[in-house]
DRENTORKOL-3810 file (N, C-alpha, C; in nm, 4 decimals):
REM DRENTORKOL-3810
@n.u->1.7425; n.v->32.2779; n.w->-2.4435; ca.u->1.6185; ca.v->32.3513; ca.w->-2.4357; c.u->1.5035; c.v->32.2757; c.w->-2.5015
@n.u->1.5213; n.v->32.1458; n.w->-2.5202; ca.u->1.4190; ca.v->32.0642; ca.w->-2.5806; c.u->1.2880; c.v->32.0679; c.w->-2.5014
@n.u->1.2987; n.v->32.0780; n.w->-2.3677; ca.u->1.1783; ca.v->32.0822; ca.w->-2.2862; c.u->1.0951; c.v->32.2073; c.w->-2.3179
@n.u->1.1633; n.v->32.3212; n.w->-2.3310; ca.u->1.0919; ca.v->32.4455; ca.w->-2.3606; c.u->1.0265; c.v->32.4353; c.w->-2.4983
@n.u->1.1002; n.v->32.3817; n.w->-2.5949; ca.u->1.0442; ca.v->32.3658; ca.w->-2.7304; c.u->0.9225; c.v->32.2765; c.w->-2.7286
@n.u->0.9313; n.v->32.1625; n.w->-2.6601; ca.u->0.8197; ca.v->32.0685; ca.w->-2.6551; c.u->0.6968; c.v->32.1277; c.w->-2.5922
@n.u->0.7136; n.v->32.2000; n.w->-2.4799; ca.u->0.5983; ca.v->32.2601; ca.w->-2.4126; c.u->0.5397; c.v->32.3690; c.w->-2.5000
@n.u->0.6283; n.v->32.4491; n.w->-2.5633; ca.u->0.5777; ca.v->32.5556; ca.w->-2.6514; c.u->0.4962; c.v->32.4965; c.w->-2.7665
@n.u->0.5478; n.v->32.3910; n.w->-2.8278; ca.u->0.4766; ca.v->32.3309; ca.w->-2.9412; c.u->0.3441; c.v->32.2682; c.w->-2.8987
@n.u->0.3337; n.v->32.2233; n.w->-2.7752; ca.u->0.2094; ca.v->32.1646; ca.w->-2.7252; c.u->0.1065; c.v->32.2709; c.w->-2.6874
@n.u->0.1501; n.v->32.3943; n.w->-2.6715; ca.u->0.0601; ca.v->32.5045; ca.w->-2.6336; c.u->-0.0193; c.v->32.5472; c.w->-2.7573
@n.u->-0.1441; n.v->32.5792; n.w->-2.7372; ca.u->-0.2315; ca.v->32.6167; ca.w->-2.8504; c.u->-0.2053; c.v->32.7578; c.w->-2.9007
@n.u->-0.1376; n.v->32.8399; n.w->-2.8208; ca.u->-0.1135; ca.v->32.9779; ca.w->-2.8614; c.u->-0.0012; c.v->32.9892; c.w->-2.9627
@n.u->-0.0069; n.v->33.0957; n.w->-3.0404; ca.u->0.1029; ca.v->33.1254; ca.w->-3.1323; c.u->0.2232; c.v->33.1723; c.w->-3.0504
@n.u->0.3434; n.v->33.1500; n.w->-3.1046; ca.u->0.4641; ca.v->33.1944; ca.w->-3.0385; c.u->0.4595; c.v->33.3429; c.w->-3.0092
@n.u->0.4032; n.v->33.4205; n.w->-3.0995; ca.u->0.3937; ca.v->33.5648; ca.w->-3.0798; c.u->0.3194; c.v->33.5974; c.w->-2.9493
@n.u->0.2104; n.v->33.5281; n.w->-2.9226; ca.u->0.1326; ca.v->33.5510; ca.w->-2.8006; c.u->0.2094; c.v->33.5065; c.w->-2.6759
@n.u->0.2775; n.v->33.3943; n.w->-2.6856; ca.u->0.3572; ca.v->33.3455; ca.w->-2.5720; c.u->0.4691; c.v->33.4454; c.w->-2.5400
@n.u->0.5359; n.v->33.4909; n.w->-2.6428; ca.u->0.6476; ca.v->33.5843; ca.w->-2.6231; c.u->0.5980; c.v->33.7164; c.w->-2.5633
@n.u->0.4828; n.v->33.7607; n.w->-2.6084; ca.u->0.4278; ca.v->33.8846; ca.w->-2.5528; c.u->0.3997; c.v->33.8676; c.w->-2.4039
@n.u->0.3427; n.v->33.7526; n.w->-2.3653; ca.u->0.3106; ca.v->33.7276; ca.w->-2.2254; c.u->0.4383; c.v->33.7156; c.w->-2.1397
@n.u->0.5436; n.v->33.6598; n.w->-2.1985; ca.u->0.6704; ca.v->33.6443; ca.w->-2.1265; c.u->0.7467; c.v->33.7774; c.w->-2.1223
@n.u->0.7271; n.v->33.8584; n.w->-2.2269; ca.u->0.7963; ca.v->33.9865; ca.w->-2.2351; c.u->0.9289; c.v->33.9757; c.w->-2.3080
@n.u->0.9324; n.v->33.8952; n.w->-2.4139; ca.u->1.0537; ca.v->33.8804; ca.w->-2.4921; c.u->1.0195; c.v->33.8700; c.w->-2.6404
@n.u->1.1195; n.v->33.8898; n.w->-2.7251; ca.u->1.0975; ca.v->33.8836; ca.w->-2.8694; c.u->1.0992; c.v->33.7381; c.w->-2.9156
@n.u->1.0361; n.v->33.7153; n.w->-3.0307; ca.u->1.0400; ca.v->33.5820; ca.w->-3.0899; c.u->1.1833; c.v->33.5431; c.w->-3.1265
@n.u->1.2622; n.v->33.6395; n.w->-3.1711; ca.u->1.4013; ca.v->33.6125; ca.w->-3.2063; c.u->1.4784; c.v->33.5603; c.w->-3.0857
@n.u->1.4605; n.v->33.6257; n.w->-2.9706; ca.u->1.5270; ca.v->33.5793; ca.w->-2.8498; c.u->1.4781; c.v->33.4412; c.w->-2.8068
@n.u->1.3498; n.v->33.4166; n.w->-2.8237; ca.u->1.2930; ca.v->33.2851; ca.w->-2.7898; c.u->1.3620; c.v->33.1757; c.w->-2.8721
@n.u->1.3700; n.v->33.1990; n.w->-3.0027; ca.u->1.4351; ca.v->33.0980; ca.w->-3.0880; c.u->1.5828; c.v->33.0807; c.w->-3.0540
@n.u->1.6507; n.v->33.1900; n.w->-3.0178; ca.u->1.7909; ca.v->33.1784; ca.w->-2.9772; c.u->1.8040; c.v->33.0947; c.w->-2.8520
@n.u->1.7112; n.v->33.1085; n.w->-2.7599; ca.u->1.7133; ca.v->33.0290; ca.w->-2.6382; c.u->1.6896; c.v->32.8830; c.w->-2.6718
@n.u->1.5903; n.v->32.8549; n.w->-2.7564; ca.u->1.5613; ca.v->32.7168; ca.w->-2.7938; c.u->1.6807; c.v->32.6520; c.w->-2.8646
@n.u->1.7512; n.v->32.7318; n.w->-2.9430; ca.u->1.8692; ca.v->32.6806; ca.w->-3.0173; c.u->1.9953; c.v->32.6843; c.w->-2.9354
@n.u->1.9824; n.v->32.7259; n.w->-2.8075; ca.u->2.0950; ca.v->32.7355; ca.w->-2.7151; c.u->2.2045; c.v->32.8278; c.w->-2.7653
@n.u->2.1626; n.v->32.9359; n.w->-2.8339; ca.u->2.2547; ca.v->33.0359; ca.w->-2.8817; c.u->2.2549; c.v->33.1590; c.w->-2.7909
@n.u->2.1684; n.v->33.1569; n.w->-2.6913; ca.u->2.1555; ca.v->33.2672; ca.w->-2.5968; c.u->2.1310; c.v->33.2107; c.w->-2.4595
@n.u->2.1932; n.v->33.2684; n.w->-2.3585; ca.u->2.1717; ca.v->33.2208; ca.w->-2.2226; c.u->2.0303; c.v->33.2590; c.w->-2.1773
@n.u->1.9837; n.v->33.1867; n.w->-2.0786; ca.u->1.8486; ca.v->33.2073; ca.w->-2.0280; c.u->1.8563; c.v->33.2414; c.w->-1.8793
@n.u->1.8341; n.v->33.3690; n.w->-1.8442; ca.u->1.8348; ca.v->33.4058; ca.w->-1.7029; c.u->1.7263; c.v->33.3290; c.w->-1.6285
@n.u->1.7539; n.v->33.2927; n.w->-1.5036; ca.u->1.6610; ca.v->33.2160; ca.w->-1.4229; c.u->1.5255; c.v->33.2883; c.w->-1.4091
@n.u->1.5314; n.v->33.4176; n.w->-1.3962; ca.u->1.4066; ca.v->33.4967; ca.w->-1.3855; c.u->1.3195; c.v->33.4801; c.w->-1.5117
@n.u->1.3842; n.v->33.4774; n.w->-1.6264; ca.u->1.3107; ca.v->33.4586; ca.w->-1.7546; c.u->1.2548; c.v->33.3166; c.w->-1.7609
@n.u->1.3329; n.v->33.2193; n.w->-1.7189; ca.u->1.2862; ca.v->33.0813; ca.w->-1.7169; c.u->1.1620; c.v->33.0687; c.w->-1.6309
@n.u->1.1629; n.v->33.1301; n.w->-1.5154; ca.u->1.0466; ca.v->33.1246; ca.w->-1.4265; c.u->0.9257; c.v->33.1923; c.w->-1.4898
@n.u->0.9468; n.v->33.2991; n.w->-1.5639; ca.u->0.8363; ca.v->33.3661; ca.w->-1.6328; c.u->0.7804; c.v->33.2747; c.w->-1.7434
@n.u->0.8683; n.v->33.2067; n.w->-1.8154; ca.u->0.8256; ca.v->33.1100; ca.w->-1.9172; c.u->0.7420; c.v->33.0008; c.w->-1.8529
@n.u->0.7887; n.v->32.9480; n.w->-1.7378; ca.u->0.7144; ca.v->32.8453; ca.w->-1.6675; c.u->0.5750; c.v->32.8954; c.w->-1.6302
@n.u->0.5697; n.v->33.0166; n.w->-1.5801; ca.u->0.4413; ca.v->33.0756; ca.w->-1.5397; c.u->0.3453; c.v->33.0866; c.w->-1.6567
@n.u->0.3958; n.v->33.1370; n.w->-1.7682; ca.u->0.3111; ca.v->33.1613; ca.w->-1.8858; c.u->0.2662; c.v->33.0266; c.w->-1.9481
@n.u->0.3548; n.v->32.9284; n.w->-1.9505; ca.u->0.3210; ca.v->32.7994; ca.w->-2.0114; c.u->0.2578; c.v->32.7025; c.w->-1.9126
@n.u->0.2532; n.v->32.7388; n.w->-1.7839; ca.u->0.1886; ca.v->32.6541; ca.w->-1.6834; c.u->0.2648; c.v->32.5254; c.w->-1.6563
@n.u->0.3981; n.v->32.5348; n.w->-1.6536; ca.u->0.4810; ca.v->32.4176; ca.w->-1.6271; c.u->0.5857; c.v->32.4513; c.w->-1.5215
@n.u->0.6528; n.v->32.3480; n.w->-1.4728; ca.u->0.7652; ca.v->32.3639; ca.w->-1.3797; c.u->0.8794; c.v->32.2764; c.w->-1.4303
@n.u->0.9844; n.v->32.3386; n.w->-1.4777; ca.u->1.0989; ca.v->32.2629; ca.w->-1.5288; c.u->1.1899; c.v->32.2139; c.w->-1.4183
@n.u->1.1588; n.v->32.2535; n.w->-1.2940; ca.u->1.2351; ca.v->32.2039; ca.w->-1.1799; c.u->1.3749; c.v->32.2624; c.w->-1.1668
@n.u->1.3969; n.v->32.3802; n.w->-1.2224; ca.u->1.5288; ca.v->32.4436; ca.w->-1.2176; c.u->1.5256; c.v->32.5535; c.w->-1.1110
@n.u->1.6145; n.v->32.5406; n.w->-1.0140; ca.u->1.6260; ca.v->32.6403; ca.w->-0.9094; c.u->1.7726; c.v->32.6511; c.w->-0.8683
@n.u->1.8085; n.v->32.7678; n.w->-0.8246; ca.u->1.9423; ca.v->32.7871; ca.w->-0.7669; c.u->1.9395; c.v->32.7379; c.w->-0.6244
@n.u->2.0518; n.v->32.6899; n.w->-0.5773; ca.u->2.0607; ca.v->32.6459; ca.w->-0.4390; c.u->2.0245; c.v->32.7631; c.w->-0.3466
@n.u->1.9369; n.v->32.7391; n.w->-0.2536; ca.u->1.8959; ca.v->32.8411; ca.w->-0.1605; c.u->1.7778; c.v->32.9255; c.w->-0.2090
@n.u->1.7368; n.v->32.9080; n.w->-0.3354; ca.u->1.6217; ca.v->32.9839; ca.w->-0.3867; c.u->1.4950; c.v->32.9237; c.w->-0.3283
@n.u->1.4048; n.v->33.0110; n.w->-0.2867; ca.u->1.2742; ca.v->32.9596; ca.w->-0.2450; c.u->1.1678; c.v->33.0518; c.w->-0.3002
@n.u->1.0553; n.v->32.9938; n.w->-0.3298; ca.u->0.9468; ca.v->33.0687; ca.w->-0.3929; c.u->0.8393; c.v->33.1080; c.w->-0.2914
@n.u->0.8715; n.v->33.1003; n.w->-0.1641; ca.u->0.7733; ca.v->33.1347; ca.w->-0.0605; c.u->0.7730; c.v->33.2815; c.w->-0.0311
END
């Protein structure tokens, strides 16, 4: 989850604001960064949306159209 950590650290917003926009707690965010909690694809896509990035993770057959 180094990519998520790096993008988060480069963002000017506080983690509290990012988590609020994503709809998750700061505790869960840190667990995801530390790979102590799984990350549902839907949540990953919400994180991408909020942080304005694309980590390029998709399930086979998934389309965003």
